[in-house]
Biopython code that builds the backbone (N, CA, C, O; Angstrom):
import numpy as np
from Bio.PDB.StructureBuilder import StructureBuilder

atoms = [
    (1, "UNK", "N", (-6.651, 25.993, 19.513)),
    (1, "UNK", "CA", (-5.338, 25.581, 19.063)),
    (1, "UNK", "C", (-5.259, 25.778, 17.555)),
    (1, "UNK", "O", (-6.102, 25.270, 16.815)),
    (2, "UNK", "N", (-4.285, 26.487, 17.114)),
    (2, "UNK", "CA", (-4.116, 26.780, 15.694)),
    (2, "UNK", "C", (-2.962, 25.949, 15.147)),
    (2, "UNK", "O", (-1.879, 25.911, 15.731)),
    (3, "UNK", "N", (-3.201, 25.292, 14.033)),
    (3, "UNK", "CA", (-2.155, 24.523, 13.379)),
    (3, "UNK", "C", (-1.812, 25.236, 12.083)),
    (3, "UNK", "O", (-2.674, 25.429, 11.225)),
    (4, "UNK", "N", (-0.578, 25.619, 11.946)),
    (4, "UNK", "CA", (-0.132, 26.319, 10.745)),
    (4, "UNK", "C", (0.616, 25.358, 9.848)),
    (4, "UNK", "O", (1.570, 24.722, 10.294)),
    (5, "UNK", "N", (0.224, 25.238, 8.639)),
    (5, "UNK", "CA", (0.895, 24.487, 7.575)),
    (5, "UNK", "C", (2.039, 23.598, 8.052)),
    (5, "UNK", "O", (3.185, 23.782, 7.640)),
    (6, "UNK", "N", (1.740, 22.668, 8.890)),
    (6, "UNK", "CA", (2.748, 21.722, 9.342)),
    (6, "UNK", "C", (2.958, 20.684, 8.249)),
    (6, "UNK", "O", (1.991, 20.153, 7.702)),
    (7, "UNK", "N", (4.206, 20.392, 7.928)),
    (7, "UNK", "CA", (4.526, 19.392, 6.922)),
    (7, "UNK", "C", (4.364, 18.010, 7.548)),
    (7, "UNK", "O", (4.726, 17.788, 8.703)),
    (8, "UNK", "N", (3.823, 17.107, 6.778)),
    (8, "UNK", "CA", (3.676, 15.728, 7.221)),
    (8, "UNK", "C", (5.053, 15.158, 7.538)),
    (8, "UNK", "O", (6.019, 15.416, 6.819)),
    (9, "UNK", "N", (5.140, 14.400, 8.592)),
    (9, "UNK", "CA", (6.414, 13.807, 8.983)),
    (9, "UNK", "C", (6.641, 12.433, 8.374)),
    (9, "UNK", "O", (7.655, 11.792, 8.650)),
    (10, "UNK", "N", (5.703, 11.972, 7.544)),
    (10, "UNK", "CA", (5.877, 10.688, 6.868)),
    (10, "UNK", "C", (7.084, 10.758, 5.952)),
    (10, "UNK", "O", (7.411, 11.813, 5.409)),
    (11, "UNK", "N", (7.736, 9.627, 5.792)),
    (11, "UNK", "CA", (8.917, 9.586, 4.944)),
    (11, "UNK", "C", (8.591, 9.672, 3.469)),
    (11, "UNK", "O", (7.558, 9.186, 3.010)),
    (12, "UNK", "N", (9.476, 10.289, 2.750)),
    (12, "UNK", "CA", (9.372, 10.357, 1.308)),
    (12, "UNK", "C", (10.629, 9.723, 0.741)),
    (12, "UNK", "O", (11.723, 9.925, 1.267)),
    (13, "UNK", "N", (10.480, 8.974, -0.309)),
    (13, "UNK", "CA", (11.630, 8.339, -0.935)),
    (13, "UNK", "C", (11.158, 7.293, -1.910)),
    (13, "UNK", "O", (9.959, 7.125, -2.131)),
    (14, "UNK", "N", (12.103, 6.591, -2.489)),
    (14, "UNK", "CA", (11.786, 5.563, -3.474)),
    (14, "UNK", "C", (11.278, 4.283, -2.796)),
    (14, "UNK", "O", (10.398, 3.602, -3.325)),
    (15, "UNK", "N", (11.832, 3.967, -1.637)),
    (15, "UNK", "CA", (11.492, 2.737, -0.921)),
    (15, "UNK", "C", (10.706, 3.101, 0.334)),
    (15, "UNK", "O", (11.228, 3.739, 1.249)),
    (16, "UNK", "N", (9.439, 2.684, 0.360)),
    (16, "UNK", "CA", (8.506, 3.075, 1.422)),
    (16, "UNK", "C", (8.008, 1.825, 2.156)),
    (16, "UNK", "O", (7.814, 0.775, 1.543)),
    (17, "UNK", "N", (7.804, 1.946, 3.459)),
    (17, "UNK", "CA", (7.153, 0.895, 4.238)),
    (17, "UNK", "C", (5.951, 1.491, 4.952)),
    (17, "UNK", "O", (6.002, 2.609, 5.465)),
    (18, "UNK", "N", (4.869, 0.723, 4.975)),
    (18, "UNK", "CA", (3.661, 1.086, 5.714)),
    (18, "UNK", "C", (3.237, -0.127, 6.517)),
    (18, "UNK", "O", (3.399, -1.262, 6.068)),
    (19, "UNK", "N", (2.699, 0.105, 7.694)),
    (19, "UNK", "CA", (2.317, -1.005, 8.551)),
    (19, "UNK", "C", (0.918, -0.824, 9.098)),
    (19, "UNK", "O", (0.496, 0.282, 9.435)),
    (20, "UNK", "N", (0.210, -1.940, 9.180)),
    (20, "UNK", "CA", (-1.026, -1.959, 9.937)),
    (20, "UNK", "C", (-0.583, -1.867, 11.395)),
    (20, "UNK", "O", (0.029, -2.795, 11.924)),
    (21, "UNK", "N", (-0.888, -0.774, 12.023)),
    (21, "UNK", "CA", (-0.476, -0.571, 13.411)),
    (21, "UNK", "C", (-1.663, -0.817, 14.333)),
    (21, "UNK", "O", (-1.966, -0.007, 15.209)),
    (22, "UNK", "N", (-2.325, -1.941, 14.121)),
    (22, "UNK", "CA", (-3.535, -2.267, 14.852)),
    (22, "UNK", "C", (-3.328, -2.418, 16.344)),
    (22, "UNK", "O", (-2.205, -2.318, 16.839)),
    (23, "UNK", "N", (-4.407, -2.658, 17.055)),
    (23, "UNK", "CA", (-4.406, -2.691, 18.515)),
    (23, "UNK", "C", (-3.842, -3.979, 19.101)),
    (23, "UNK", "O", (-3.551, -4.028, 20.296)),
    (24, "UNK", "N", (-3.680, -5.013, 18.300)),
    (24, "UNK", "CA", (-3.195, -6.285, 18.826)),
    (24, "UNK", "C", (-1.669, -6.302, 18.914)),
    (24, "UNK", "O", (-0.995, -5.370, 18.475)),
    (25, "UNK", "N", (-1.148, -7.371, 19.483)),
    (25, "UNK", "CA", (0.298, -7.542, 19.565)),
    (25, "UNK", "C", (0.924, -7.565, 18.169)),
    (25, "UNK", "O", (2.028, -7.055, 17.984)),
    (26, "UNK", "N", (0.239, -8.143, 17.196)),
    (26, "UNK", "CA", (0.791, -8.208, 15.851)),
    (26, "UNK", "C", (0.737, -6.857, 15.149)),
    (26, "UNK", "O", (1.595, -6.558, 14.319)),
    (27, "UNK", "N", (-0.250, -6.047, 15.470)),
    (27, "UNK", "CA", (-0.279, -4.680, 14.954)),
    (27, "UNK", "C", (0.901, -3.888, 15.481)),
    (27, "UNK", "O", (1.547, -3.147, 14.741)),
    (28, "UNK", "N", (1.172, -4.049, 16.749)),
    (28, "UNK", "CA", (2.315, -3.355, 17.353)),
    (28, "UNK", "C", (3.621, -3.862, 16.753)),
    (28, "UNK", "O", (4.521, -3.073, 16.467)),
    (29, "UNK", "N", (3.728, -5.169, 16.564)),
    (29, "UNK", "CA", (4.934, -5.748, 15.972)),
    (29, "UNK", "C", (5.129, -5.238, 14.544)),
    (29, "UNK", "O", (6.252, -4.923, 14.152)),
    (30, "UNK", "N", (4.066, -5.154, 13.776)),
    (30, "UNK", "CA", (4.143, -4.615, 12.408)),
    (30, "UNK", "C", (4.703, -3.205, 12.436)),
    (30, "UNK", "O", (5.576, -2.854, 11.642)),
    (31, "UNK", "N", (4.193, -2.401, 13.355)),
    (31, "UNK", "CA", (4.637, -1.015, 13.489)),
    (31, "UNK", "C", (6.109, -0.946, 13.896)),
    (31, "UNK", "O", (6.869, -0.152, 13.341)),
    (32, "UNK", "N", (6.508, -1.766, 14.851)),
    (32, "UNK", "CA", (7.898, -1.775, 15.321)),
    (32, "UNK", "C", (8.841, -2.135, 14.167)),
    (32, "UNK", "O", (9.893, -1.516, 14.007)),
    (33, "UNK", "N", (8.466, -3.125, 13.374)),
    (33, "UNK", "CA", (9.304, -3.543, 12.248)),
    (33, "UNK", "C", (9.424, -2.413, 11.229)),
    (33, "UNK", "O", (10.519, -2.123, 10.747)),
    (34, "UNK", "N", (8.303, -1.777, 10.901)),
    (34, "UNK", "CA", (8.328, -0.662, 9.943)),
    (34, "UNK", "C", (9.219, 0.468, 10.455)),
    (34, "UNK", "O", (10.004, 1.034, 9.696)),
    (35, "UNK", "N", (9.099, 0.791, 11.724)),
    (35, "UNK", "CA", (9.915, 1.869, 12.293)),
    (35, "UNK", "C", (11.404, 1.509, 12.286)),
    (35, "UNK", "O", (12.256, 2.363, 12.042)),
    (36, "UNK", "N", (11.699, 0.253, 12.552)),
    (36, "UNK", "CA", (13.102, -0.178, 12.540)),
    (36, "UNK", "C", (13.670, -0.116, 11.121)),
    (36, "UNK", "O", (14.823, 0.274, 10.937)),
    (37, "UNK", "N", (12.875, -0.495, 10.118)),
    (37, "UNK", "CA", (13.326, -0.371, 8.731)),
    (37, "UNK", "C", (13.626, 1.089, 8.400)),
    (37, "UNK", "O", (14.600, 1.390, 7.710)),
    (38, "UNK", "N", (12.793, 1.980, 8.891)),
    (38, "UNK", "CA", (12.992, 3.410, 8.652)),
    (38, "UNK", "C", (14.214, 3.938, 9.404)),
    (38, "UNK", "O", (15.024, 4.671, 8.837)),
    (39, "UNK", "N", (14.346, 3.573, 10.659)),
    (39, "UNK", "CA", (15.480, 4.030, 11.472)),
    (39, "UNK", "C", (16.812, 3.559, 10.902)),
    (39, "UNK", "O", (17.825, 4.246, 11.030)),
    (40, "UNK", "N", (16.810, 2.379, 10.270)),
    (40, "UNK", "CA", (18.030, 1.816, 9.689)),
    (40, "UNK", "C", (18.225, 2.239, 8.228)),
    (40, "UNK", "O", (19.111, 1.731, 7.541)),
    (41, "UNK", "N", (17.399, 3.163, 7.769)),
    (41, "UNK", "CA", (17.489, 3.696, 6.408)),
    (41, "UNK", "C", (17.346, 2.638, 5.319)),
    (41, "UNK", "O", (17.916, 2.769, 4.236)),
    (42, "UNK", "N", (16.579, 1.588, 5.615)),
    (42, "UNK", "CA", (16.266, 0.576, 4.612)),
    (42, "UNK", "C", (15.100, 1.063, 3.756)),
    (42, "UNK", "O", (15.122, 0.941, 2.532)),
    (43, "UNK", "N", (14.080, 1.617, 4.416)),
    (43, "UNK", "CA", (12.902, 2.195, 3.771)),
    (43, "UNK", "C", (12.460, 3.394, 4.589)),
    (43, "UNK", "O", (12.779, 3.498, 5.773)),
    (44, "UNK", "N", (11.741, 4.278, 3.969)),
    (44, "UNK", "CA", (11.125, 5.389, 4.692)),
    (44, "UNK", "C", (9.732, 4.957, 5.114)),
    (44, "UNK", "O", (8.980, 4.408, 4.308)),
    (45, "UNK", "N", (9.385, 5.197, 6.361)),
    (45, "UNK", "CA", (8.054, 4.839, 6.826)),
    (45, "UNK", "C", (7.066, 5.926, 6.440)),
    (45, "UNK", "O", (7.318, 7.117, 6.623)),
    (46, "UNK", "N", (5.950, 5.491, 5.908)),
    (46, "UNK", "CA", (4.875, 6.413, 5.587)),
    (46, "UNK", "C", (3.614, 5.904, 6.256)),
    (46, "UNK", "O", (3.540, 4.750, 6.678)),
    (47, "UNK", "N", (2.634, 6.769, 6.347)),
    (47, "UNK", "CA", (1.423, 6.497, 7.098)),
    (47, "UNK", "C", (0.378, 5.777, 6.240)),
    (47, "UNK", "O", (-0.078, 6.311, 5.229)),
    (48, "UNK", "N", (0.012, 4.593, 6.641)),
    (48, "UNK", "CA", (-1.018, 3.841, 5.939)),
    (48, "UNK", "C", (-2.370, 4.551, 6.000)),
    (48, "UNK", "O", (-3.215, 4.355, 5.127)),
    (49, "UNK", "N", (-2.571, 5.365, 7.020)),
    (49, "UNK", "CA", (-3.830, 6.109, 7.150)),
    (49, "UNK", "C", (-4.044, 7.061, 5.974)),
    (49, "UNK", "O", (-5.185, 7.370, 5.632)),
    (50, "UNK", "N", (-2.968, 7.526, 5.356)),
    (50, "UNK", "CA", (-3.085, 8.386, 4.171)),
    (50, "UNK", "C", (-3.854, 7.645, 3.084)),
    (50, "UNK", "O", (-4.716, 8.218, 2.418)),
    (51, "UNK", "N", (-3.534, 6.372, 2.914)),
    (51, "UNK", "CA", (-4.209, 5.548, 1.905)),
    (51, "UNK", "C", (-5.657, 5.316, 2.316)),
    (51, "UNK", "O", (-6.568, 5.476, 1.504)),
    (52, "UNK", "N", (-5.872, 4.941, 3.566)),
    (52, "UNK", "CA", (-7.222, 4.700, 4.061)),
    (52, "UNK", "C", (-8.109, 5.924, 3.985)),
    (52, "UNK", "O", (-9.318, 5.814, 3.782)),
    (53, "UNK", "N", (-7.502, 7.100, 4.149)),
    (53, "UNK", "CA", (-8.264, 8.351, 4.090)),
    (53, "UNK", "C", (-8.516, 8.810, 2.662)),
    (53, "UNK", "O", (-9.276, 9.750, 2.429)),
    (54, "UNK", "N", (-7.878, 8.148, 1.714)),
    (54, "UNK", "CA", (-8.107, 8.486, 0.313)),
    (54, "UNK", "C", (-7.433, 9.776, -0.130)),
    (54, "UNK", "O", (-7.962, 10.484, -0.986)),
    (55, "UNK", "N", (-6.279, 10.090, 0.436)),
    (55, "UNK", "CA", (-5.544, 11.300, 0.045)),
    (55, "UNK", "C", (-4.928, 11.042, -1.340)),
    (55, "UNK", "O", (-3.849, 10.462, -1.460)),
    (56, "UNK", "N", (-5.635, 11.482, -2.359)),
    (56, "UNK", "CA", (-5.339, 11.106, -3.741)),
    (56, "UNK", "C", (-3.942, 11.499, -4.197)),
    (56, "UNK", "O", (-3.291, 10.722, -4.894)),
    (57, "UNK", "N", (-3.469, 12.664, -3.830)),
    (57, "UNK", "CA", (-2.130, 13.104, -4.246)),
    (57, "UNK", "C", (-1.069, 12.115, -3.758)),
    (57, "UNK", "O", (-0.161, 11.756, -4.507)),
    (58, "UNK", "N", (-1.183, 11.682, -2.514)),
    (58, "UNK", "CA", (-0.223, 10.722, -1.958)),
    (58, "UNK", "C", (-0.401, 9.347, -2.580)),
    (58, "UNK", "O", (0.582, 8.669, -2.879)),
    (59, "UNK", "N", (-1.633, 8.935, -2.776)),
    (59, "UNK", "CA", (-1.905, 7.627, -3.389)),
    (59, "UNK", "C", (-1.268, 7.554, -4.776)),
    (59, "UNK", "O", (-0.649, 6.548, -5.122)),
    (60, "UNK", "N", (-1.415, 8.603, -5.560)),
    (60, "UNK", "CA", (-0.815, 8.619, -6.900)),
    (60, "UNK", "C", (0.705, 8.544, -6.806)),
    (60, "UNK", "O", (1.343, 7.868, -7.614)),
    (61, "UNK", "N", (1.282, 9.224, -5.838)),
    (61, "UNK", "CA", (2.726, 9.185, -5.645)),
    (61, "UNK", "C", (3.186, 7.780, -5.257)),
    (61, "UNK", "O", (4.208, 7.303, -5.751)),
    (62, "UNK", "N", (2.441, 7.121, -4.377)),
    (62, "UNK", "CA", (2.812, 5.780, -3.921)),
    (62, "UNK", "C", (2.836, 4.777, -5.069)),
    (62, "UNK", "O", (3.597, 3.810, -5.023)),
    (63, "UNK", "N", (2.024, 4.988, -6.086)),
    (63, "UNK", "CA", (1.937, 4.047, -7.205)),
    (63, "UNK", "C", (3.256, 3.903, -7.951)),
    (63, "UNK", "O", (3.475, 2.895, -8.623)),
    (64, "UNK", "N", (4.130, 4.883, -7.844)),
    (64, "UNK", "CA", (5.414, 4.816, -8.548)),
    (64, "UNK", "C", (6.570, 4.454, -7.615)),
    (64, "UNK", "O", (7.731, 4.521, -8.021)),
    (65, "UNK", "N", (6.274, 4.077, -6.386)),
    (65, "UNK", "CA", (7.309, 3.758, -5.396)),
    (65, "UNK", "C", (7.425, 2.247, -5.189)),
    (65, "UNK", "O", (6.546, 1.478, -5.579)),
    (66, "UNK", "N", (8.518, 1.852, -4.574)),
    (66, "UNK", "CA", (8.703, 0.476, -4.153)),
    (66, "UNK", "C", (8.142, 0.387, -2.739)),
    (66, "UNK", "O", (8.763, 0.850, -1.782)),
    (67, "UNK", "N", (6.964, -0.211, -2.619)),
    (67, "UNK", "CA", (6.232, -0.242, -1.346)),
    (67, "UNK", "C", (6.311, -1.607, -0.680)),
    (67, "UNK", "O", (6.281, -2.644, -1.341)),
    (68, "UNK", "N", (6.410, -1.581, 0.629)),
    (68, "UNK", "CA", (6.250, -2.773, 1.451)),
    (68, "UNK", "C", (5.143, -2.476, 2.449)),
    (68, "UNK", "O", (5.225, -1.518, 3.217)),
    (69, "UNK", "N", (4.111, -3.304, 2.430)),
    (69, "UNK", "CA", (3.003, -3.180, 3.375)),
    (69, "UNK", "C", (3.099, -4.357, 4.336)),
    (69, "UNK", "O", (3.157, -5.511, 3.911)),
    (70, "UNK", "N", (3.115, -4.066, 5.623)),
    (70, "UNK", "CA", (3.208, -5.105, 6.645)),
    (70, "UNK", "C", (1.874, -5.203, 7.368)),
    (70, "UNK", "O", (1.404, -4.237, 7.970)),
    (71, "UNK", "N", (1.275, -6.377, 7.299)),
    (71, "UNK", "CA", (0.050, -6.677, 8.039)),
    (71, "UNK", "C", (0.381, -7.692, 9.113)),
    (71, "UNK", "O", (1.231, -8.561, 8.923)),
    (72, "UNK", "N", (-0.296, -7.574, 10.240)),
    (72, "UNK", "CA", (-0.062, -8.514, 11.323)),
    (72, "UNK", "C", (-0.801, -9.827, 11.136)),
    (72, "UNK", "O", (-0.261, -10.894, 11.428)),
    (73, "UNK", "N", (-2.035, -9.754, 10.651)),
    (73, "UNK", "CA", (-2.881, -10.946, 10.622)),
    (73, "UNK", "C", (-3.588, -11.102, 9.273)),
    (73, "UNK", "O", (-3.499, -10.217, 8.422)),
    (74, "UNK", "N", (-4.281, -12.212, 9.077)),
    (74, "UNK", "CA", (-4.928, -12.494, 7.790)),
    (74, "UNK", "C", (-6.101, -11.578, 7.431)),
    (74, "UNK", "O", (-6.637, -11.686, 6.328)),
    (75, "UNK", "N", (-6.507, -10.699, 8.313)),
    (75, "UNK", "CA", (-7.545, -9.741, 7.937)),
    (75, "UNK", "C", (-6.998, -8.801, 6.864)),
    (75, "UNK", "O", (-7.755, -8.282, 6.043)),
    (76, "UNK", "N", (-5.685, -8.585, 6.873)),
    (76, "UNK", "CA", (-4.986, -7.817, 5.831)),
    (76, "UNK", "C", (-5.546, -6.407, 5.631)),
    (76, "UNK", "O", (-5.846, -6.012, 4.504)),
    (77, "UNK", "N", (-5.685, -5.661, 6.704)),
    (77, "UNK", "CA", (-6.205, -4.292, 6.591)),
    (77, "UNK", "C", (-5.351, -3.440, 5.657)),
    (77, "UNK", "O", (-5.883, -2.702, 4.828)),
    (78, "UNK", "N", (-4.045, -3.537, 5.787)),
    (78, "UNK", "CA", (-3.157, -2.753, 4.931)),
    (78, "UNK", "C", (-3.313, -3.134, 3.471)),
    (78, "UNK", "O", (-3.448, -2.269, 2.606)),
    (79, "UNK", "N", (-3.293, -4.417, 3.202)),
    (79, "UNK", "CA", (-3.450, -4.907, 1.831)),
    (79, "UNK", "C", (-4.793, -4.477, 1.249)),
    (79, "UNK", "O", (-4.862, -4.075, 0.087)),
    (80, "UNK", "N", (-5.840, -4.556, 2.028)),
    (80, "UNK", "CA", (-7.165, -4.142, 1.556)),
    (80, "UNK", "C", (-7.199, -2.647, 1.233)),
    (80, "UNK", "O", (-7.791, -2.237, 0.235)),
    (81, "UNK", "N", (-6.562, -1.836, 2.080)),
    (81, "UNK", "CA", (-6.519, -0.399, 1.807)),
    (81, "UNK", "C", (-5.789, -0.121, 0.497)),
    (81, "UNK", "O", (-6.230, 0.703, -0.304)),
    (82, "UNK", "N", (-4.685, -0.803, 0.286)),
    (82, "UNK", "CA", (-3.928, -0.605, -0.947)),
    (82, "UNK", "C", (-4.785, -0.977, -2.159)),
    (82, "UNK", "O", (-4.892, -0.208, -3.114)),
    (83, "UNK", "N", (-5.386, -2.152, -2.107)),
    (83, "UNK", "CA", (-6.200, -2.609, -3.231)),
    (83, "UNK", "C", (-7.404, -1.701, -3.466)),
    (83, "UNK", "O", (-7.728, -1.381, -4.610)),
    (84, "UNK", "N", (-8.058, -1.292, -2.399)),
    (84, "UNK", "CA", (-9.231, -0.414, -2.531)),
    (84, "UNK", "C", (-8.872, 0.949, -3.106)),
    (84, "UNK", "O", (-9.714, 1.611, -3.712)),
    (85, "UNK", "N", (-7.625, 1.371, -2.917)),
    (85, "UNK", "CA", (-7.204, 2.678, -3.416)),
    (85, "UNK", "C", (-6.638, 2.604, -4.832)),
    (85, "UNK", "O", (-6.297, 3.628, -5.424)),
    (86, "UNK", "N", (-6.541, 1.391, -5.370)),
    (86, "UNK", "CA", (-6.017, 1.240, -6.728)),
    (86, "UNK", "C", (-4.515, 1.045, -6.794)),
    (86, "UNK", "O", (-3.939, 1.035, -7.882)),
    (87, "UNK", "N", (-3.874, 0.890, -5.647)),
    (87, "UNK", "CA", (-2.438, 0.596, -5.633)),
    (87, "UNK", "C", (-2.289, -0.910, -5.755)),
    (87, "UNK", "O", (-2.720, -1.660, -4.880)),
    (88, "UNK", "N", (-1.679, -1.341, -6.841)),
    (88, "UNK", "CA", (-1.585, -2.780, -7.116)),
    (88, "UNK", "C", (-0.171, -3.324, -7.050)),
    (88, "UNK", "O", (0.020, -4.516, -6.807)),
    (89, "UNK", "N", (0.817, -2.480, -7.261)),
    (89, "UNK", "CA", (2.197, -2.938, -7.320)),
    (89, "UNK", "C", (2.895, -2.648, -5.993)),
    (89, "UNK", "O", (3.440, -1.563, -5.791)),
    (90, "UNK", "N", (2.873, -3.631, -5.095)),
    (90, "UNK", "CA", (3.512, -3.469, -3.789)),
    (90, "UNK", "C", (3.892, -4.838, -3.247)),
    (90, "UNK", "O", (3.346, -5.860, -3.662)),
    (91, "UNK", "N", (4.816, -4.842, -2.334)),
    (91, "UNK", "CA", (5.211, -6.062, -1.626)),
    (91, "UNK", "C", (4.374, -6.152, -0.368)),
    (91, "UNK", "O", (4.032, -5.138, 0.241)),
    (92, "UNK", "N", (4.050, -7.373, 0.015)),
    (92, "UNK", "CA", (3.192, -7.573, 1.186)),
    (92, "UNK", "C", (3.809, -8.612, 2.103)),
    (92, "UNK", "O", (4.238, -9.677, 1.658)),
    (93, "UNK", "N", (3.848, -8.292, 3.383)),
    (93, "UNK", "CA", (4.344, -9.214, 4.408)),
    (93, "UNK", "C", (3.273, -9.358, 5.474)),
    (93, "UNK", "O", (2.829, -8.370, 6.058)),
    (94, "UNK", "N", (2.858, -10.601, 5.727)),
    (94, "UNK", "CA", (1.864, -10.893, 6.762)),
    (94, "UNK", "C", (2.563, -11.680, 7.861)),
    (94, "UNK", "O", (3.119, -12.748, 7.607)),
    (95, "UNK", "N", (2.539, -11.156, 9.079)),
    (95, "UNK", "CA", (3.287, -11.764, 10.174)),
    (95, "UNK", "C", (2.794, -13.152, 10.546)),
    (95, "UNK", "O", (3.590, -13.985, 10.981)),
    (96, "UNK", "N", (1.515, -13.421, 10.389)),
    (96, "UNK", "CA", (1.023, -14.767, 10.705)),
    (96, "UNK", "C", (1.594, -15.798, 9.734)),
    (96, "UNK", "O", (1.675, -16.978, 10.075)),
    (97, "UNK", "N", (1.987, -15.381, 8.541)),
    (97, "UNK", "CA", (2.629, -16.304, 7.598)),
    (97, "UNK", "C", (4.028, -16.697, 8.060)),
    (97, "UNK", "O", (4.605, -17.670, 7.574)),
    (98, "UNK", "N", (4.561, -15.935, 8.997)),
    (98, "UNK", "CA", (5.896, -16.210, 9.537)),
    (98, "UNK", "C", (5.826, -16.909, 10.891)),
    (98, "UNK", "O", (6.832, -17.009, 11.594)),
    (99, "UNK", "N", (4.643, -17.390, 11.255)),
    (99, "UNK", "CA", (4.491, -18.138, 12.493)),
    (99, "UNK", "C", (4.012, -17.333, 13.688)),
    (99, "UNK", "O", (3.827, -17.894, 14.769)),
    (100, "UNK", "N", (3.807, -16.040, 13.522)),
    (100, "UNK", "CA", (3.297, -15.229, 14.631)),
    (100, "UNK", "C", (1.820, -15.543, 14.841)),
    (100, "UNK", "O", (1.092, -15.822, 13.888)),
    (101, "UNK", "N", (1.393, -15.496, 16.083)),
    (101, "UNK", "CA", (-0.011, -15.766, 16.406)),
    (101, "UNK", "C", (-0.592, -14.586, 17.170)),
    (101, "UNK", "O", (-0.032, -14.121, 18.162)),
    (102, "UNK", "N", (-1.725, -14.121, 16.681)),
    (102, "UNK", "CA", (-2.392, -12.981, 17.293)),
    (102, "UNK", "C", (-2.746, -13.305, 18.748)),
    (102, "UNK", "O", (-3.336, -14.346, 19.037)),
    (103, "UNK", "N", (-2.381, -12.409, 19.644)),
    (103, "UNK", "CA", (-2.661, -12.592, 21.060)),
    (103, "UNK", "C", (-1.667, -13.481, 21.776)),
    (103, "UNK", "O", (-1.785, -13.696, 22.983)),
    (104, "UNK", "N", (-0.671, -14.013, 21.037)),
    (104, "UNK", "CA", (0.287, -14.945, 21.634)),
    (104, "UNK", "C", (1.741, -14.624, 21.321)),
    (104, "UNK", "O", (2.634, -15.371, 21.722)),
    (105, "UNK", "N", (1.994, -13.535, 20.618)),
    (105, "UNK", "CA", (3.361, -13.247, 20.187)),
    (105, "UNK", "C", (3.965, -12.130, 21.024)),
    (105, "UNK", "O", (3.558, -10.974, 20.912)),
    (106, "UNK", "N", (4.933, -12.475, 21.862)),
    (106, "UNK", "CA", (5.570, -11.447, 22.689)),
    (106, "UNK", "C", (6.488, -10.567, 21.845)),
    (106, "UNK", "O", (7.105, -11.037, 20.889)),
    (107, "UNK", "N", (6.573, -9.311, 22.200)),
    (107, "UNK", "CA", (7.452, -8.391, 21.473)),
    (107, "UNK", "C", (8.843, -8.407, 22.098)),
    (107, "UNK", "O", (9.285, -7.432, 22.704)),
    (108, "UNK", "N", (9.506, -9.523, 21.936)),
    (108, "UNK", "CA", (10.867, -9.655, 22.450)),
    (108, "UNK", "C", (11.852, -9.245, 21.363)),
    (108, "UNK", "O", (11.500, -9.185, 20.185)),
    (109, "UNK", "N", (13.074, -8.968, 21.763)),
    (109, "UNK", "CA", (14.113, -8.611, 20.792)),
    (109, "UNK", "C", (14.318, -9.736, 19.780)),
    (109, "UNK", "O", (14.548, -9.467, 18.601)),
    (110, "UNK", "N", (14.237, -10.992, 20.224)),
    (110, "UNK", "CA", (14.413, -12.117, 19.308)),
    (110, "UNK", "C", (13.322, -12.141, 18.240)),
    (110, "UNK", "O", (13.614, -12.329, 17.058)),
    (111, "UNK", "N", (12.085, -11.953, 18.645)),
    (111, "UNK", "CA", (10.972, -11.939, 17.689)),
    (111, "UNK", "C", (11.130, -10.763, 16.729)),
    (111, "UNK", "O", (11.005, -10.927, 15.516)),
    (112, "UNK", "N", (11.401, -9.592, 17.268)),
    (112, "UNK", "CA", (11.570, -8.400, 16.431)),
    (112, "UNK", "C", (12.697, -8.600, 15.425)),
    (112, "UNK", "O", (12.527, -8.329, 14.237)),
    (113, "UNK", "N", (13.839, -9.071, 15.894)),
    (113, "UNK", "CA", (14.994, -9.254, 15.000)),
    (113, "UNK", "C", (14.736, -10.321, 13.944)),
    (113, "UNK", "O", (15.163, -10.169, 12.799)),
    (114, "UNK", "N", (14.050, -11.388, 14.307)),
    (114, "UNK", "CA", (13.737, -12.452, 13.360)),
    (114, "UNK", "C", (12.858, -11.931, 12.220)),
    (114, "UNK", "O", (13.135, -12.198, 11.050)),
    (115, "UNK", "N", (11.812, -11.196, 12.557)),
    (115, "UNK", "CA", (10.908, -10.645, 11.542)),
    (115, "UNK", "C", (11.626, -9.557, 10.746)),
    (115, "UNK", "O", (11.500, -9.497, 9.523)),
    (116, "UNK", "N", (12.367, -8.710, 11.426)),
    (116, "UNK", "CA", (13.089, -7.629, 10.749)),
    (116, "UNK", "C", (14.027, -8.174, 9.676)),
    (116, "UNK", "O", (14.083, -7.636, 8.570)),
    (117, "UNK", "N", (14.766, -9.239, 9.996)),
    (117, "UNK", "CA", (15.702, -9.813, 9.033)),
    (117, "UNK", "C", (14.997, -10.247, 7.750)),
    (117, "UNK", "O", (15.557, -10.123, 6.662)),
    (118, "UNK", "N", (13.792, -10.745, 7.872)),
    (118, "UNK", "CA", (13.010, -11.149, 6.702)),
    (118, "UNK", "C", (12.494, -9.934, 5.932)),
    (118, "UNK", "O", (12.546, -9.899, 4.703)),
    (119, "UNK", "N", (11.999, -8.944, 6.665)),
    (119, "UNK", "CA", (11.435, -7.748, 6.035)),
    (119, "UNK", "C", (12.510, -6.937, 5.322)),
    (119, "UNK", "O", (12.256, -6.347, 4.272)),
    (120, "UNK", "N", (13.686, -6.911, 5.883)),
    (120, "UNK", "CA", (14.787, -6.125, 5.331)),
    (120, "UNK", "C", (15.174, -6.584, 3.921)),
    (120, "UNK", "O", (15.685, -5.794, 3.127)),
    (121, "UNK", "N", (14.934, -7.838, 3.620)),
    (121, "UNK", "CA", (15.345, -8.418, 2.339)),
    (121, "UNK", "C", (14.293, -8.275, 1.235)),
    (121, "UNK", "O", (14.568, -8.602, 0.080)),
    (122, "UNK", "N", (13.107, -7.798, 1.569)),
    (122, "UNK", "CA", (12.024, -7.737, 0.594)),
    (122, "UNK", "C", (12.181, -6.518, -0.305)),
    (122, "UNK", "O", (12.164, -5.380, 0.163)),
    (123, "UNK", "N", (12.334, -6.771, -1.593)),
    (123, "UNK", "CA", (12.393, -5.715, -2.590)),
    (123, "UNK", "C", (11.706, -6.211, -3.823)),
    (123, "UNK", "O", (11.625, -5.490, -4.817)),
]
sb = StructureBuilder()
sb.init_structure("model")
sb.init_model(0)
sb.init_chain("A")
sb.init_seg("    ")
for serial, (resi, resn, name, xyz) in enumerate(atoms, 1):
    if name == "N":
        sb.init_residue(resn, " ", resi, " ")
    sb.init_atom(name, np.array(xyz, "f"), 0.0, 1.0, " ", f" {name:<3s}", serial, name[0])
structure = sb.get_structure()
């Protein structure tokens, strides 16, 4: 299989959101919220894996953007990746701080909308 210079589909813009899209219910919820912010043109979603992989060109670009990092739980994988990469100026939202519980939070429209309303206001 040959891959020819495919452009990354991550969003580019002034306002960026990245989510820990972990395997738990809260990882999925983080991802859903980030995607909804992107779909509603509130922020462009970009891939947190770029930061974790140490893609320096993108990391340098992110340093001048208005970033929102969404983590599901207190392990803060997204926040740790940002800090480890030298990105210090970003907004952080942790779903457990909003009452979500790992392994116990259903992905209902009410839960999604409640978290989304809070995330949408972060600048």
